[in-house]
N, C-alpha and C positions, 0 to 999 in steps of 0.2 A: 516408647517415646511419644510424648504428646506435644501439642502446640505450645503449651506452657514451658516445656523444656527448650523448645526452639526459641521462644521469646527470651528466656533467661540467657541463652547463648548470645543472642543479638544484643541484649543490654550489656553483657560483659564486653563484647567487641566495641560497643558504642563508647564505653568508658575509656577504652584504649585508643580508639581512632577518631572520636568526636564526629563532626559532620561528614567526614569522609567514609563513614561506615557503610554507606550504601554501595560503595565500589567493591565491597568485599562480601556481597551476598552469596556468590557462588562458592567462595571459600568457606563461608559459614555453613552452607548446605553440605559441603564435603565433610566437615566436622560432625554435623548432625547425622550424616549417613553412617558413620562408624558407630555412633551410639545406638542408632536405630538397628543396625546389624546385630550388635551384641544383645539387644533386647529380643530381636527376632529369633536368634539362635536358641534362646531359652524356651521359646514357644513358636516353632516354625509353622507357617501357614500350610495346610495340606495342599499338595499338588502345585505349589507355587514356589518359584525361587525368590530369593531376597530382593533381587533387582526389581521384580514386578511389584512386590510389596512396597519397596522404597519409592518407586515412581508414583504410585498412588498417593503415598504420604506427602511426598515433595510437592506434587501438583496442588493438592488440596490446601496445604499449609503455607505455600508461597503466597497465595492470594490473601490469606489471613495475616501474614507478616507484613505485606505491603499495606493492607488496611490499617494495621497497628502503627506502622511507620508514619503514615500521612495524617492520621486522625487528629492529633493535637494541633498541628499547624492549620488544618482545614477548619477545625472548630474555632480557632482564634479569629478566623474570618467571619464568624457568625453562621457557618454552614454546618451541615451534619453529614456523617458518613455511615452507610449501612451496607451489609453484605447482600448481594443480589438474591441469595437463597431465602432470605427472610421474607421477601415479597412474594415468593412462590407459594407460600402458605395460603390456603383458601379460607381458613377460619382463624378466629382470635387475633386478627390484625387490629391495631389501634386505629382510631379515626385518621390520625396523621399519616400512618404508613399506608392505609387504604387509599388515601388521596394521592400519595406519592406513586403508588402502584398504577392508579388510573392515569396519572400524568406521564408515565413511562410506557404504558401499553401501546402496542401497535394494532391497528384496526385491519383485520383481514375480511371485512365485510360480513357475508353470511357465515363465515367460518370463525367469527368471534374475535375477541381481543386477546392478544398473547404478549407476554413479556419477552424482550430480547434476552439472549443468554449472555449476561455480563456478570462480572464478579463483584464489583464495587460500585456503589451509586453515591453521588454527592448531590445533596439537595438543600434548598433554602427552607428552614423550618417556619419562616414567617408566612410563606405563601404555598409551601409544598411543591414548588417548581423544581424540576430536576435540571441541574446544570451540566452534569457530566456522568457518563457511564464508562467504566473502566474494565478492560479485560487484563488479567495478569497471569502470564504463563512463563514457563522456564525458557521456551524457545518460541519463535514466531510460527514454526511449522504447526504447533499444536492447535492454534485457532485463529490465525490472522485473516484467512479468507472469510471465515464465518463472521468475524468482527466487522469486516468491510461490508458484508451483506446487511448486518444490523444497522450500520451507519446509513446506508442507502434507504432502508425502510423507514428509519426515523426522519430522514431528510424529506421524504415524500409526503409527510403529513403535517399540516399547519400546526397541529397541537404539539408536535415533537421535534420539528425541524431545527429548533434552537439548541438541542442537546448535543454537547460535544462528546465524541467517542475517542477514547485514548487506549493505548496499549502500554503496559508497564512490564518490563521484562529484563532478566539478566542477559538475554540473547546469547545463550551458551553455544549456539552454533555459528555465531558471527554474521547472521543475515544482514544486520544493519550497519556493519563496520564501514563499508565503502558505498559512496553514492554511485560511482561508475566503475566497472560494469555493475549494473543494478541487478540484485537478486529479486526474485518474484515477491518475497515478503516485504522487502523495502519498497518496491514499486506500489504495492497495495497501501502501505502506510502513507507514502508521498501523495498518492492520488485520492484514495478513498477515506482515509481517517483524518482526524483533526490533529493527531500527533502520537508519537511514541517516545517514552522516556526509558533510558537504558541504565540499569544497575550494573555498572562495570568499571574496572580500572583500566580496561583496554582503551586505546585511542580510537575514537570513532569520528568519521567525517560527518559533522553535524550540518543540519539544514533547518529551515523553519519548522519542519515536521518531525525531525529526528534529533533528539537532544539527550544530554546526560540528565539523570534523574534530578540533579540539584536545581534544574530550571522548572520543575513541575509546579511548585507552590507559587513562584513568581508569575508564571503564565496564568495560573488560576486567579491570582489577584488582578491581573490585567483584564481577564474575562469578566470578573465582577465589576470592575470600574467601567467597562464598556456597557454593561447591562444597566448600570445605575444612572 
């Protein structure tokens, strides 16, 4: 199974469900898991069970799917979306991406400039300024504390303090569901990040920082209007 297969499944679901499709990402991933398992059984990975192989596929391809879902609407705002891995390359970067990389890099003094570990970057192609850095994981457990760390590092430098840091997740373990009692992951989002957007049909207790995914693009529009 490849990302293209996952994308086809998503487009099929979008035809059935329209704009509500984002609420069914976990369901989509369960369907994909069955296809992935059948493929894996034809050629099992040595010394690994299917669950391990699926987790790696799911993690890597969820971020690609989120990028695919948001790209058209973000580009309609005159912005561009790229995968964080693209900037990690040290050679053959275009002038545009090289400038974006400089505008996102964190200065560690004598230890050099280093990029934050984020999955998706939104920037303005007119001035190469980075507006937002997004981590996208299946659960908050996977990288929420690290994402909070990157936000603090970006905040402490004049060149990067304007960059918003978001987390987009199906939140499969329900960390964001309730505001009180607050789980650690939700506390990090509420205090250290600029927001988290949840791909779920479950009811969640929303706040200024924790919202359903449908609010992502409208919040990005507000951000753009504030900057202009």
